[in-house]
Every structure is written in structure tokens, then in C-alpha cells.
C-alpha positions in Angstrom: 16.4 -17.6 -18.6 14.2 -16.8 -15.6 10.6 -15.9 -15.9 7.9 -14.2 -13.8 6.8 -16.1 -10.8 4.2 -16.0 -8.0 5.9 -15.7 -4.6 4.0 -16.4 -1.4 4.7 -14.2 1.6 4.0 -15.1 5.2 3.2 -12.0 7.3 3.7 -12.7 11.0 2.4 -9.4 12.4 -1.0 -9.0 10.9 -3.5 -7.6 13.4 -7.2 -8.5 13.1 -10.1 -6.2 13.9 -10.3 -7.5 17.5 -6.6 -6.6 18.1 -5.3 -10.2 18.0 -2.1 -10.9 16.1 -2.3 -13.7 13.6 -0.1 -15.0 10.8 -1.4 -14.4 7.3 -0.2 -15.3 3.8 -0.4 -13.4 0.6 1.0 -13.7 -2.9 2.9 -11.3 -5.1 3.7 -11.7 -8.8 7.3 -10.6 -9.5 9.1 -10.1 -12.9 12.3 -12.0 -13.8 14.3 -9.1 -12.3 12.4 -9.3 -9.0 10.3 -6.2 -9.5 6.7 -6.5 -8.1 4.1 -6.7 -10.9 1.0 -7.0 -8.7 -0.3 -8.6 -5.5 -3.2 -10.3 -4.0 -6.2 -8.1 -3.0 -6.5 -9.8 0.4 -4.7 -11.9 3.0 -5.3 -15.5 3.5 -5.2 -17.6 6.7 -3.3 -20.5 5.2 -0.7 -21.1 2.5 -3.1 -23.6 0.8 -5.9 -21.0 0.5 -3.4 -18.5 -0.9 -2.0 -21.0 -3.4 -5.6 -21.9 -4.4 -6.3 -18.2 -5.1 -3.4 -18.1 -7.5 -4.6 -21.2 -9.3 -8.1 -19.7 -9.5 -6.6 -16.5 -11.0 -4.7 -18.6 -13.6 -7.7 -20.8 -14.4 -10.2 -17.9 -14.7 -7.8 -15.6 -16.4 -9.6 -15.6 -19.8 -12.7 -14.1 -18.1 -10.8 -11.6 -16.0 -11.7 -7.9 -16.3 -9.4 -5.0 -15.2 -10.1 -1.5 -13.9 -7.8 1.5 -13.7 -8.8 4.4 -11.4 -7.4 7.4 -9.7 -7.3 7.5 -5.9 -9.4 10.5 -4.9 -7.3 11.4 -1.9 -3.9 11.4 -3.6 -4.7 11.7 -7.3 -2.4 8.7 -8.0 -3.4 5.8 -10.2 -4.0 2.1 -9.3 -5.4 -0.9 -11.1 -7.2 -4.1 -10.1 -8.2 -7.4 -11.8 -11.5 -9.0 -11.1 -12.9 -12.5 -11.9 -16.7 -13.0 -11.5 -16.9 -9.7 -9.6 -14.3 -10.6 -7.0 -11.1 -8.6 -6.9 -8.3 -11.1 -7.2 -5.3 -8.9 -7.9 -4.2 -5.3 -7.6 -1.3 -3.1 -8.2 1.5 -3.3 -5.7 1.9 0.4 -5.7 0.3 3.6 -7.0 1.4 5.5 -10.1 1.7 9.2 -10.8 0.4 9.0 -14.4 -2.4 7.0 -15.9 -0.1 5.9 -18.7 2.3 4.3 -16.2 -0.6 2.5 -14.5 -1.9 1.1 -17.8 1.6 0.0 -18.8 2.1 -1.9 -15.6 -1.3 -3.5 -15.7 -0.4 -4.8 -19.2 2.9 -6.3 -17.8 0.9 -8.0 -15.0 -1.7 -9.4 -17.5 1.1 -10.7 -19.8 2.9 -12.4 -17.0 0.0 -14.2 -15.3 -0.5 -17.1 -17.7 3.2 -18.0 -18.0 4.4 -17.3 -14.4 5.8 -20.1 -12.3 4.0 -20.8 -9.1 6.8 -21.1 -6.5 6.4 -23.7 -3.7 6.7 -22.5 -0.1 6.5 -19.1 1.6 9.0 -16.4 2.4 8.7 -14.9 5.9 8.3 -11.1 5.9 8.9 -9.1 9.1 8.9 -5.4 9.7 7.0 -2.5 8.3 3.8 -1.3 9.9 1.3 -4.0 10.9 -1.6 -4.7 8.5 -5.1 -4.4 9.9 -7.4 -7.1 8.5 -11.0 -6.2 7.8 -13.8 -8.6 7.2 -12.7 -11.6 5.1 -9.0 -10.7 5.2 -9.4 -7.5 3.2 -6.3 -5.3 3.5 -8.1 -2.1 2.3 -8.2 -0.8 5.9 -4.7 0.2 6.9 -3.6 2.1 10.0 -2.7 5.8 9.3 0.9 6.3 8.4 3.0 8.8 10.4 3.8 12.1 8.8 6.8 12.0 6.5 10.1 13.1 7.9 10.5 16.8 7.6 6.7 17.4 7.1 6.6 18.8 10.6 9.8 20.7 11.4 11.3 21.2 14.8 9.8 24.6 15.1 6.4 23.9 13.6 4.6 24.8 16.9 6.2 28.3 16.9 4.4 31.2 15.3 5.5 32.4 11.8 7.3 35.7 11.4 5.0 38.6 12.3 2.4 36.4 14.1 1.5 36.7 17.7 2.9 34.2 20.1 0.4 33.5 22.8 2.3 30.8 24.6 2.3 31.3 28.4 5.3 33.5 29.2 4.1 35.4 32.2 1.4 37.9 31.2 3.1 39.4 28.2 2.6 38.7 24.5 5.5 38.2 22.2 5.7 39.6 18.7 8.3 38.6 16.1 9.9 41.4 14.2 8.8 42.1 10.7 9.7 45.0 8.4 6.4 46.7 9.3 6.4 45.6 13.0 9.7 46.5 14.7 10.4 44.8 18.1 9.4 46.7 21.2 
């Protein structure tokens, strides 16, 4: 039977603060059915440094502390694991409910001691480029584009009954409403 494992990912399109593109490596803990349980809190310059961080997590696991918090901007829940004040692991996604977040943190903490450390890296391409802050921290990400449908094809047009002040000669256009018939 398979068990949880630490997988190393090589990210070819990570952009540093100065705009240079560099290769970075990170780890992710996956369950036996390949679902992400958690990930590294930062990117590493080499595979060796990334592997050492996993070994450090496993060696210092007894003294690890965890934190669950809601993200102020979205209201969704995330968790992180710290050893000696350094964040070494974090949730691979956010959760709508605190209960779900706590449950998934427990699955991560159960898997760490027994997880297999896989040799080698998997190359990951695509997605939006990560922006590396000081020390390889991935907390600073470029803004994501608006979701599809968030801005419809007619979003720049006035709503029903509002004035349309777009340049169309010298006249103003009004849209018809029950209390404002067309001229």
C-alpha cells in the first residue's frame, strides 16, 4: 500500500525581485491518493537545500507548533507549521470553514513522520510566475486577473436608467426606465 510522500517540484519560471528569471525548488507533501496535504513556506535555490528543509521538518517535528488563522481579505482559513519560530510548512490552499482547515492540518501533522522522501524533482511549468521576496519567501504574489465573468462585455455601459456620458456628439443618452420614457 502506498503512503504519503514528500515530492520536490522544480519551478522554472520564478521571477526574483529584480525581474531576473531563476529556477527554484520547493516541496509538497501529498497523500497516498496524490492530494496535496501541505507545502513549503518558501522556495529554495537548490534541490539539496529543499531536501534539507524536509529533513529539518522531520527532525524537529516534535517541537513544531501550528497556527490556524483567517485571511483578512477573503475570510478563508489557512494554517502554518513553525519550528523554532521559522515557518516551515503551510496549507497548500485556503479553506472556507475553520473546521476544514483544522482537519487538514491534522492530516498534514499525521503524515509528516511517516512520509517517504522521494528522490529527484518533478518539473513544473505553467501557471502565473511566482515572485520571490527576500529569502525566497513566496508570500508576495503578482495580482491575479479578474475571474471570467466578473467583468461582463457590457460592464463599461451605464445601467438601466443611468446617464450615458460617452462622447456621441453633444447629446446625452438616457436609457428607458418605467419612470423615464425615451425621448
